[in-house]
VEXNUVO-856800 format. One record per residue: residue number from 1; residue in one letter; x, z, y of N, C-alpha, C, O in turn. Coordinates in steps of 0.02 Angstrom, whole numbers, plus 50000, padded with zeros to 5 digits. Example, Ala and Ser with C-alpha at 12.3 -4.5 7.8 and 13.67 -1.06 7.14 Angstrom:
BEGIN
SITE,n,res,n.x,n.z,n.y,ca.x,ca.z,ca.y,c.x,c.z,c.y,o.x,o.z,o.y
SITE,1,A,50660,50390,49716,50615,50390,49775,50660,50390,49835,50712,50423,49834
SITE,2,S,50642,50354,49888,50684,50357,49947,50645,50394,50002,50670,50402,50057
END
This chain:
BEGIN
SITE,n,res,n.x,n.z,n.y,ca.x,ca.z,ca.y,c.x,c.z,c.y,o.x,o.z,o.y
SITE,1,X,48474,49324,51133,48507,49295,51074,48577,49270,51093,48625,49279,51055
SITE,2,X,48581,49237,51152,48646,49211,51175,48695,49269,51186,48754,49264,51170
SITE,3,X,48669,49323,51215,48712,49381,51228,48738,49410,51162,48796,49430,51157
SITE,4,X,48694,49414,51110,48714,49439,51045,48768,49395,51014,48816,49420,50986
SITE,5,X,48759,49328,51021,48809,49282,50994,48876,49289,51029,48928,49288,50997
SITE,6,X,48873,49297,51095,48935,49305,51133,48970,49370,51113,49031,49371,51104
SITE,7,X,48932,49424,51107,48961,49488,51087,48992,49484,51018,49046,49511,51006
SITE,8,X,48958,49450,50972,48984,49442,50904,49049,49403,50905,49097,49422,50870
SITE,9,X,49052,49349,50943,49113,49308,50946,49171,49347,50976,49227,49342,50951
SITE,10,X,49158,49385,51029,49211,49424,51060,49237,49477,51012,49297,49487,51006
SITE,11,X,49190,49512,50979,49210,49563,50930,49251,49534,50874,49303,49562,50855
SITE,12,X,49229,49477,50847,49265,49446,50793,49332,49418,50816,49381,49418,50777
SITE,13,X,49336,49394,50877,49399,49367,50903,49452,49423,50909,49510,49413,50890
SITE,14,X,49432,49480,50935,49478,49537,50940,49500,49560,50871,49558,49573,50859
SITE,15,X,49451,49563,50826,49466,49584,50757,49513,49535,50723,49561,49556,50690
SITE,16,X,49499,49470,50731,49541,49419,50699,49612,49420,50726,49660,49417,50688
SITE,17,X,49618,49425,50792,49685,49426,50823,49724,49487,50799,49784,49482,50783
SITE,18,X,49691,49544,50796,49724,49605,50773,49750,49597,50702,49806,49617,50686
SITE,19,X,49708,49568,50659,49728,49562,50589,49780,49508,50579,49820,49512,50532
SITE,20,X,49781,49457,50621,49835,49407,50618,49902,49441,50634,49952,49428,50601
SITE,21,X,49901,49484,50684,49962,49521,50701,49985,49565,50643,50045,49573,50631
SITE,22,X,49936,49594,50607,49954,49636,50549,49982,49593,50493,50033,49611,50463
SITE,23,X,49949,49537,50479,49972,49494,50423,50044,49471,50435,50083,49465,50387
SITE,24,X,50061,49457,50497,50129,49435,50512,50181,49488,50498,50241,49473,50492
SITE,25,X,50159,49551,50493,50205,49606,50478,50210,49620,50404,50253,49659,50382
SITE,26,X,50168,49587,50363,50165,49601,50291,50209,49553,50252,50226,49499,50277
SITE,27,X,50228,49571,50190,50262,49524,50146,50216,49465,50131,50155,49474,50127
SITE,28,X,50243,49405,50121,50201,49345,50109,50152,49354,50050,50097,49326,50052
SITE,29,X,50171,49391,50000,50128,49399,49941,50064,49437,49957,50016,49436,49918
SITE,30,X,50062,49471,50015,50003,49510,50034,49959,49474,50085,49907,49500,50104
SITE,31,X,49979,49415,50106,49940,49378,50157,49868,49367,50134,49821,49386,50169
SITE,32,X,49861,49337,50076,49793,49319,50052,49752,49381,50034,49695,49385,50057
SITE,33,X,49778,49429,49995,49737,49488,49980,49714,49526,50042,49656,49546,50047
SITE,34,X,49759,49535,50090,49739,49570,50150,49690,49529,50191,49642,49556,50219
SITE,35,X,49700,49463,50195,49654,49421,50232,49583,49424,50203,49534,49426,50240
SITE,36,X,49578,49424,50136,49512,49430,50104,49481,49497,50119,49422,49501,50134
SITE,37,X,49521,49550,50114,49497,49618,50126,49470,49624,50198,49415,49650,50208
SITE,38,X,49507,49600,50246,49487,49604,50316,49425,49561,50329,49381,49581,50368
SITE,39,X,49421,49503,50298,49363,49459,50308,49299,49490,50280,49246,49485,50311
SITE,40,X,49304,49521,50221,49245,49553,50191,49220,49609,50236,49159,49617,50245
SITE,41,X,49265,49648,50266,49245,49701,50311,49206,49673,50371,49154,49700,50390
SITE,42,X,49231,49618,50399,49197,49588,50457,49128,49564,50437,49080,49573,50475
SITE,43,X,49121,49533,50379,49056,49508,50357,49007,49565,50348,48948,49559,50366
SITE,44,X,49030,49621,50319,48986,49678,50308,48960,49706,50374,48901,49722,50380
SITE,45,X,49004,49712,50423,48983,49742,50486,48939,49695,50527,48892,49718,50561
SITE,46,X,48953,49631,50525,48909,49583,50560,48840,49583,50527,48789,49580,50561
SITE,47,X,48839,49586,50461,48775,49589,50424,48736,49652,50442,48676,49650,50452
SITE,48,X,48772,49709,50446,48739,49772,50463,48712,49770,50534,48657,49793,50548
SITE,49,X,48752,49742,50580,48730,49736,50649,48668,49692,50654,48622,49706,50692
SITE,50,X,48668,49637,50616,48611,49592,50616,48548,49625,50588,48493,49613,50613
SITE,51,X,48557,49666,50536,48499,49699,50506,48468,49750,50553,48409,49766,50546
SITE,52,X,48508,49775,50600,48481,49822,50649,48456,49785,50711,48434,49817,50760
SITE,53,X,48460,49719,50711,48439,49682,50769,48489,49687,50826,48472,49677,50884
SITE,54,X,48553,49702,50809,48607,49709,50858,48592,49764,50909,48619,49764,50964
SITE,55,X,48549,49811,50889,48535,49867,50933,48563,49931,50903,48582,49933,50844
SITE,56,X,48565,49982,50943,48593,50046,50921,48551,50077,50867,48490,50076,50869
SITE,57,X,48585,50104,50817,48550,50141,50766,48520,50205,50795,48465,50225,50776
SITE,58,X,48555,50235,50840,48532,50294,50874,48529,50279,50948,48581,50272,50980
SITE,59,X,48469,50274,50975,48461,50257,51045,48497,50308,51089,48491,50368,51079
SITE,60,X,48535,50282,51138,48571,50326,51183,48529,50334,51246,48526,50288,51288
SITE,61,X,48498,50389,51253,48458,50403,51311,48488,50462,51349,48536,50493,51327
SITE,62,X,48460,50476,51408,48485,50531,51447,48477,50597,51411,48518,50642,51417
SITE,63,X,48422,50603,51372,48412,50665,51334,48465,50675,51280,48484,50731,51266
SITE,64,X,48488,50619,51250,48540,50624,51199,48607,50641,51229,48648,50676,51198
SITE,65,X,48620,50616,51290,48685,50628,51322,48687,50695,51359,48741,50720,51375
SITE,66,X,48629,50723,51373,48626,50785,51411,48655,50843,51370,48637,50851,51312
SITE,67,X,48698,50882,51401,48727,50940,51368,48713,51001,51409,48706,50998,51470
SITE,68,X,48711,51058,51375,48696,51121,51409,48758,51151,51442,48812,51122,51440
SITE,69,X,48747,51207,51473,48802,51240,51510,48857,51263,51462,48916,51257,51478
SITE,70,X,48837,51289,51403,48887,51312,51355,48932,51255,51333,48993,51263,51329
SITE,71,X,48902,51197,51317,48941,51140,51295,48988,51116,51351,49046,51099,51338
SITE,72,X,48963,51115,51413,49004,51093,51469,49063,51140,51479,49119,51117,51491
SITE,73,X,49050,51205,51473,49104,51254,51481,49156,51245,51426,49216,51249,51439
SITE,74,X,49133,51233,51364,49180,51224,51308,49221,51161,51317,49281,51161,51301
SITE,75,X,49191,51107,51343,49228,51045,51354,49282,51055,51407,49339,51035,51398
SITE,76,X,49263,51087,51462,49311,51100,51516,49367,51146,51491,49426,51133,51505
SITE,77,X,49348,51199,51454,49398,51246,51429,49446,51212,51381,49506,51224,51383
SITE,78,X,49419,51170,51337,49462,51135,51289,49510,51088,51323,49569,51086,51306
SITE,79,X,49486,51051,51372,49530,51005,51409,49585,51043,51446,49642,51022,51446
SITE,80,X,49566,51100,51476,49615,51141,51512,49667,51169,51463,49726,51169,51478
SITE,81,X,49643,51192,51405,49689,51219,51354,49739,51166,51331,49798,51180,51324
SITE,82,X,49714,51106,51319,49758,51052,51296,49810,51036,51349,49869,51028,51334
SITE,83,X,49787,51031,51412,49834,51016,51466,49886,51071,51474,49945,51057,51483
SITE,84,X,49865,51134,51471,49911,51191,51479,49962,51193,51422,50022,51200,51433
SITE,85,X,49937,51187,51359,49982,51190,51302,50031,51131,51301,50084,51136,51270
SITE,86,X,50014,51076,51334,50060,51020,51339,50107,51028,51398,50165,51007,51396
SITE,87,X,50082,51058,51451,50122,51064,51512,50178,51115,51505,50233,51104,51530
SITE,88,X,50164,51170,51470,50214,51223,51464,50278,51199,51431,50332,51208,51460
SITE,89,X,50275,51168,51372,50338,51145,51342,50370,51088,51381,50432,51082,51382
SITE,90,X,50330,51046,51414,50359,50992,51454,50397,51020,51514,50452,50997,51529
SITE,91,X,50367,51070,51548,50401,51101,51605,50464,51137,51582,50515,51136,51617
SITE,92,X,50461,51169,51524,50518,51209,51501,50573,51166,51473,50632,51179,51486
SITE,93,X,50556,51115,51434,50607,51076,51398,50614,51004,51425,50659,50968,51404
SITE,94,X,50571,50984,51471,50575,50917,51497,50558,50865,51445,50512,50876,51404
SITE,95,X,50593,50809,51445,50577,50754,51400,50612,50761,51333,50610,50715,51292
SITE,96,X,50645,50818,51320,50684,50825,51259,50638,50834,51199,50641,50797,51150
SITE,97,X,50594,50886,51203,50548,50898,51147,50585,50924,51086,50645,50935,51087
SITE,98,X,50547,50934,51033,50576,50960,50971,50581,50907,50916,50625,50912,50873
SITE,99,X,50539,50857,50917,50537,50808,50864,50584,50750,50876,50600,50734,50934
SITE,100,X,50606,50717,50822,50651,50660,50830,50612,50597,50848,50642,50548,50870
SITE,101,X,50545,50597,50839,50506,50537,50856,50511,50520,50930,50508,50461,50949
SITE,102,X,50519,50571,50971,50521,50558,51043,50581,50514,51061,50577,50475,51108
SITE,103,X,50635,50519,51023,50692,50476,51035,50678,50403,51021,50702,50359,51056
SITE,104,X,50637,50390,50969,50618,50321,50953,50579,50290,51010,50593,50234,51032
SITE,105,X,50528,50327,51034,50486,50300,51088,50526,50294,51153,50518,50245,51189
SITE,106,X,50568,50344,51166,50608,50341,51228,50654,50281,51227,50663,50248,51278
SITE,107,X,50684,50267,51169,50729,50210,51164,50690,50145,51174,50715,50099,51207
SITE,108,X,50631,50140,51146,50591,50079,51153,50569,50069,51225,50567,50013,51250
SITE,109,X,50551,50123,51258,50531,50119,51328,50588,50093,51371,50577,50057,51420
SITE,110,X,50650,50110,51353,50708,50089,51392,50724,50015,51382,50762,49986,51421
SITE,111,X,50696,49984,51329,50708,49912,51318,50671,49872,51371,50612,49885,51382
SITE,112,X,50703,49825,51404,50669,49785,51457,50607,49751,51431,50605,49729,51374
SITE,113,X,50557,49745,51473,50494,49713,51455,50506,49639,51443,50537,49604,51483
SITE,114,X,50479,49614,51386,50486,49543,51369,50419,49509,51361,50409,49454,51386
SITE,115,X,50371,49542,51328,50305,49514,51318,50256,49570,51304,50276,49628,51296
SITE,116,X,50193,49552,51300,50142,49603,51288,50151,49637,51221,50146,49698,51215
SITE,117,X,50164,49597,51169,50174,49626,51103,50243,49655,51097,50254,49705,51063
SITE,118,X,50291,49623,51129,50359,49648,51127,50393,49632,51061,50361,49612,51013
SITE,119,X,50457,49641,51060,50495,49626,51000,50486,49680,50947,50470,49738,50962
SITE,120,X,50496,49660,50885,50492,49709,50831,50545,49762,50841,50602,49748,50860
SITE,121,X,50526,49824,50828,50573,49879,50836,50577,49918,50771,50528,49946,50747
SITE,122,X,50637,49919,50741,50646,49959,50681,50636,50033,50696,50624,50072,50651
SITE,123,X,50642,50051,50760,50633,50120,50779,50561,50143,50769,50549,50200,50749
SITE,124,X,50512,50098,50784,50442,50117,50779,50409,50093,50715,50354,50115,50700
SITE,125,X,50441,50050,50678,50411,50026,50615,50368,49965,50625,50354,49945,50682
SITE,126,X,50347,49935,50570,50310,49872,50574,50235,49881,50582,50199,49831,50585
SITE,127,X,50210,49942,50585,50139,49952,50596,50125,49983,50665,50074,50014,50676
SITE,128,X,50172,49973,50711,50167,50003,50777,50148,49953,50830,50164,49963,50889
SITE,129,X,50115,49898,50810,50099,49846,50859,50055,49874,50915,50067,49860,50974
SITE,130,X,50005,49914,50897,49960,49943,50948,49998,49987,50997,49987,49982,51058
SITE,131,X,50042,50030,50971,50082,50073,51015,50128,50031,51059,50136,50047,51119
SITE,132,X,50158,49979,51031,50203,49936,51070,50165,49900,51126,50191,49893,51181
SITE,133,X,50104,49877,51112,50065,49843,51163,50050,49890,51222,50059,49871,51280
SITE,134,X,50028,49951,51206,50012,49999,51259,50074,50015,51300,50072,50016,51361
SITE,135,X,50129,50028,51266,50192,50043,51300,50214,49985,51344,50236,49995,51401
SITE,136,X,50208,49924,51318,50229,49865,51357,50184,49853,51418,50208,49833,51470
SITE,137,X,50119,49867,51410,50074,49861,51468,50094,49911,51522,50098,49893,51581
SITE,138,X,50108,49972,51502,50128,50024,51551,50196,50007,51581,50208,50021,51640
SITE,139,X,50241,49978,51541,50306,49957,51568,50297,49901,51619,50329,49901,51671
SITE,140,X,50252,49853,51604,50240,49798,51650,50210,49823,51716,50221,49793,51768
SITE,141,X,50173,49878,51712,50143,49907,51772,50191,49956,51807,50173,49987,51857
SITE,142,X,50252,49961,51779,50304,50005,51808,50282,50078,51808,50298,50116,51854
SITE,143,X,50246,50097,51755,50227,50167,51747,50288,50205,51722,50321,50181,51676
SITE,144,X,50303,50263,51749,50361,50302,51726,50357,50317,51652,50303,50330,51625
SITE,145,X,50415,50315,51619,50417,50327,51547,50392,50396,51528,50362,50404,51475
SITE,146,X,50404,50446,51570,50381,50514,51554,50305,50516,51551,50277,50553,51509
SITE,147,X,50270,50478,51594,50197,50477,51591,50174,50439,51528,50125,50458,51496
SITE,148,X,50210,50384,51513,50191,50346,51454,50192,50390,51392,50146,50385,51350
SITE,149,X,50242,50432,51385,50247,50475,51327,50202,50536,51331,50157,50545,51290
SITE,150,X,50215,50577,51381,50181,50641,51384,50110,50636,51413,50064,50669,51389
SITE,151,X,50101,50595,51464,50035,50588,51494,49986,50555,51446,49930,50579,51439
SITE,152,X,50007,50501,51414,49963,50467,51366,49951,50509,51305,49897,50507,51276
SITE,153,X,50001,50547,51284,49991,50592,51227,49937,50644,51242,49895,50657,51199
SITE,154,X,49939,50672,51301,49887,50720,51321,49819,50686,51325,49769,50714,51303
SITE,155,X,49816,50626,51354,49753,50590,51359,49724,50574,51291,49664,50579,51280
SITE,156,X,49767,50554,51243,49744,50538,51176,49719,50601,51141,49670,50599,51104
SITE,157,X,49752,50658,51153,49729,50721,51124,49661,50741,51150,49619,50764,51111
SITE,158,X,49650,50732,51214,49585,50748,51244,49532,50700,51218,49476,50720,51202
SITE,159,X,49548,50635,51213,49500,50585,51189,49479,50601,51117,49420,50596,51101
SITE,160,X,49526,50619,51075,49510,50637,51006,49465,50698,51003,49418,50701,50963
SITE,161,X,49479,50747,51046,49439,50807,51048,49367,50794,51070,49320,50821,51040
SITE,162,X,49359,50753,51121,49292,50736,51145,49253,50695,51093,49193,50705,51084
SITE,163,X,49289,50650,51058,49256,50613,51005,49235,50658,50948,49181,50649,50920
SITE,164,X,49277,50706,50932,49260,50755,50880,49199,50796,50900,49156,50809,50858
SITE,165,X,49196,50815,50963,49137,50852,50988,49074,50811,50979,49023,50838,50958
SITE,166,X,49077,50747,50995,49018,50704,50989,48995,50699,50917,48935,50705,50903
SITE,167,X,49041,50688,50871,49023,50681,50801,48994,50745,50772,48942,50743,50739
SITE,168,X,49026,50801,50784,49002,50865,50757,48936,50883,50789,48893,50913,50755
SITE,169,X,48926,50867,50852,48863,50881,50885,48806,50845,50851,48751,50872,50845
SITE,170,X,48817,50784,50830,48765,50746,50796,48749,50775,50728,48692,50773,50705
SITE,171,X,48800,50803,50695,48792,50829,50627,48767,50901,50625,48725,50918,50583
SITE,172,X,48792,50943,50670,48778,51014,50665,48753,51047,50729,48742,51108,50730
SITE,173,X,48744,51009,50782,48718,51038,50843,48771,51056,50893,48831,51057,50878
SITE,174,X,48749,51071,50954,48795,51085,51009,48837,51148,51000,48897,51145,51013
SITE,175,X,48809,51205,50978,48850,51265,50971,48909,51255,50924,48965,51276,50939
SITE,176,X,48896,51224,50866,48950,51212,50818,49001,51163,50846,49061,51171,50837
SITE,177,X,48977,51112,50881,49022,51062,50911,49065,51095,50965,49125,51080,50970
SITE,178,X,49037,51139,51004,49075,51174,51056,49130,51216,51025,49187,51216,51049
SITE,179,X,49113,51253,50972,49162,51295,50938,49216,51251,50907,49275,51268,50910
SITE,180,X,49197,51196,50877,49245,51151,50845,49295,51123,50897,49355,51119,50883
SITE,181,X,49269,51105,50955,49312,51077,51007,49363,51128,51031,49421,51111,51040
SITE,182,X,49341,51190,51041,49387,51243,51064,49440,51258,51011,49499,51266,51026
SITE,183,X,49418,51262,50947,49465,51274,50893,49515,51217,50887,49574,51228,50873
SITE,184,X,49492,51156,50898,49538,51099,50898,49590,51105,50953,49649,51093,50942
SITE,185,X,49568,51125,51012,49614,51133,51069,49666,51188,51056,49722,51184,51080
SITE,186,X,49646,51239,51017,49692,51294,51002,49732,51283,50938,49776,51323,50922
SITE,187,X,49718,51229,50902,49748,51219,50836,49822,51202,50841,49845,51172,50890
SITE,188,X,49858,51220,50789,49929,51204,50785,49939,51129,50777,49987,51101,50802
SITE,189,X,49893,51097,50741,49898,51024,50731,49896,50987,50797,49935,50942,50809
SITE,190,X,49850,51007,50840,49844,50975,50906,49908,50985,50947,49932,50938,50979
SITE,191,X,49935,51046,50945,49995,51060,50984,50056,51024,50955,50095,50994,50992
SITE,192,X,50064,51027,50889,50123,50996,50858,50122,50921,50865,50175,50890,50870
SITE,193,X,50063,50890,50865,50061,50817,50873,50089,50796,50941,50116,50742,50948
SITE,194,X,50083,50841,50990,50113,50828,51056,50187,50847,51056,50229,50808,51077
SITE,195,X,50201,50908,51033,50269,50933,51036,50318,50890,50996,50375,50880,51017
SITE,196,X,50295,50866,50938,50337,50823,50896,50330,50749,50915,50361,50706,50886
SITE,197,X,50288,50736,50966,50276,50670,50992,50256,50621,50936,50288,50569,50926
SITE,198,X,50202,50639,50901,50174,50594,50850,50126,50547,50884,50066,50548,50871
SITE,199,X,50153,50506,50928,50113,50464,50973,50071,50414,50936,50012,50404,50951
SITE,200,X,50101,50381,50887,50065,50330,50848,50007,50362,50809,49953,50333,50804
SITE,201,X,50019,50421,50781,49967,50456,50744,49910,50479,50790,49852,50476,50771
SITE,202,X,49928,50501,50850,49877,50520,50898,49833,50461,50918,49772,50467,50923
SITE,203,X,49865,50404,50928,49827,50343,50944,49782,50324,50886,49724,50306,50897
SITE,204,X,49808,50329,50825,49768,50314,50766,49708,50361,50759,49654,50339,50742
SITE,205,X,49719,50426,50773,49664,50474,50767,49610,50461,50818,49550,50464,50802
SITE,206,X,49629,50447,50880,49580,50433,50933,49539,50370,50915,49478,50370,50924
SITE,207,X,49572,50318,50891,49537,50257,50872,49495,50267,50810,49440,50239,50804
SITE,208,X,49520,50308,50763,49482,50322,50702,49416,50356,50718,49363,50336,50693
SITE,209,X,49418,50407,50761,49356,50441,50781,49312,50393,50820,49251,50395,50815
SITE,210,X,49344,50350,50861,49305,50300,50898,49268,50252,50853,49211,50233,50868
SITE,211,X,49299,50232,50798,49264,50187,50751,49205,50222,50718,49153,50191,50707
SITE,212,X,49212,50286,50702,49157,50323,50671,49098,50328,50719,49040,50323,50699
SITE,213,X,49113,50339,50783,49060,50342,50834,49028,50273,50841,48967,50268,50847
SITE,214,X,49070,50221,50842,49043,50153,50849,48997,50135,50791,48946,50102,50801
SITE,215,X,49014,50157,50731,48971,50143,50673,48901,50171,50683,48852,50141,50663
SITE,216,X,48898,50231,50714,48834,50262,50726,48796,50228,50782,48735,50223,50780
SITE,217,X,48832,50203,50831,48799,50173,50890,48784,50099,50878,48726,50079,50878
SITE,218,X,48837,50060,50867,48830,49988,50856,48884,49966,50808,48944,49968,50825
SITE,219,X,48866,49943,50748,48916,49918,50701,48958,49862,50731,49017,49855,50714
SITE,220,X,48928,49822,50775,48965,49767,50805,49023,49792,50846,49076,49760,50849
SITE,221,X,49015,49849,50879,49068,49879,50918,49124,49906,50872,49181,49911,50893
SITE,222,X,49106,49922,50811,49156,49948,50764,49205,49895,50741,49260,49912,50719
SITE,223,X,49187,49831,50746,49231,49778,50723,49295,49774,50764,49350,49776,50736
SITE,224,X,49291,49767,50831,49354,49765,50869,49393,49830,50866,49455,49830,50866
SITE,225,X,49357,49887,50864,49392,49951,50860,49430,49957,50794,49485,49984,50791
SITE,226,X,49399,49930,50740,49433,49931,50675,49495,49886,50677,49546,49903,50646
SITE,227,X,49490,49831,50713,49549,49788,50720,49605,49822,50759,49663,49817,50740
SITE,228,X,49587,49856,50814,49637,49892,50853,49667,49949,50813,49727,49964,50819
SITE,229,X,49626,49980,50771,49652,50033,50728,49701,50005,50677,49751,50037,50660
SITE,230,X,49688,49944,50652,49731,49913,50602,49801,49902,50630,49850,49910,50593
SITE,231,X,49807,49883,50693,49873,49870,50722,49905,49933,50750,49961,49931,50774
SITE,232,X,49869,49988,50747,49895,50050,50776,49917,50100,50723,49971,50130,50728
SITE,233,X,49876,50108,50671,49893,50155,50618,49859,50132,50554,49799,50144,50544
SITE,234,X,49897,50099,50512,49868,50064,50455,49834,50111,50406,49782,50093,50378
SITE,235,X,49862,50171,50395,49831,50218,50348,49761,50237,50372,49714,50239,50332
SITE,236,X,49754,50252,50436,49689,50269,50464,49640,50210,50459,49580,50220,50449
SITE,237,X,49667,50150,50465,49625,50090,50459,49593,50085,50390,49533,50073,50384
SITE,238,X,49633,50095,50337,49606,50089,50270,49556,50145,50255,49507,50134,50220
SITE,239,X,49569,50205,50283,49521,50259,50273,49455,50243,50310,49401,50252,50282
SITE,240,X,49461,50219,50371,49401,50203,50410,49363,50145,50379,49301,50143,50383
SITE,241,X,49398,50098,50348,49365,50040,50319,49322,50058,50260,49278,50020,50240
SITE,242,X,49334,50116,50229,49292,50138,50173,49220,50149,50194,49175,50150,50153
SITE,243,X,49210,50157,50260,49142,50164,50285,49100,50102,50273,49039,50105,50277
SITE,244,X,49133,50046,50259,49096,49983,50249,49057,49983,50185,49005,49950,50181
SITE,245,X,49080,50019,50135,49047,50014,50070,48977,50043,50068,48933,50012,50039
SITE,246,X,48964,50101,50099,48894,50123,50103,48851,50074,50142,48793,50064,50125
SITE,247,X,48879,50042,50194,48841,49993,50232,48823,49933,50189,48768,49906,50194
SITE,248,X,48870,49912,50147,48858,49852,50107,48803,49862,50056,48772,49813,50033
SITE,249,X,48791,49925,50037,48737,49939,49989,48677,49971,50024,48632,49997,49991
SITE,250,X,48678,49967,50092,48623,49995,50131,48611,50069,50116,48554,50092,50114
SITE,251,X,48665,50105,50105,48659,50177,50094,48664,50211,50161,48713,50203,50197
SITE,252,X,48614,50248,50180,48613,50281,50245,48663,50338,50246,48674,50371,50196
SITE,253,X,48693,50348,50305,48743,50401,50312,48709,50466,50325,48742,50518,50332
END
């Protein structure tokens, strides 16, 4: 019971801090409406977690995590494809890229480190708190800017692909999930998100898929992920938050 209470408090603390950061970026007239909206979401997920006894809706056992040879080959192939399709333009064009977004991130990376959240940047917009935090952490660790942009972009692309594989596998089985993952790795959307350096959107997509997985595993885990999504990509946050309404009426997914 104590462990459940501690987990709930930690989840709510992360969620609350994330939403405070968001509220500070909003016009004053939206403070109260957004605060009510965010609070209702937290209540729904804590209630759902409590109704499940704070345990996983779908038990995670070795049999559930075990994948066959075909799935393993598809995962490896997809990861290799993503790395290759990202490496070729980087080797050929360096840090220039094709999209203008890369200039925004490159300029922000060049700004000296001041704090974890960092100063507001008109270059990245007012919903880029999550991206700014990650960039500032990497800057504080003296990670090269090229890795921050291109390395993290590749990592986020792989993370989104693996999350997509997990979700589709639960819905349609391993063969369909394997095919989906390979098609994702070969897709133009996956490539263009890297080439145009849609870094914030990639972060939002990875967190969005992560929240969907968390909902299936533990609603309590979905609370902090939803908060992190809110400060990373607000549009994805509102889409993901719609998942709360079936939970509030106990409608099974």
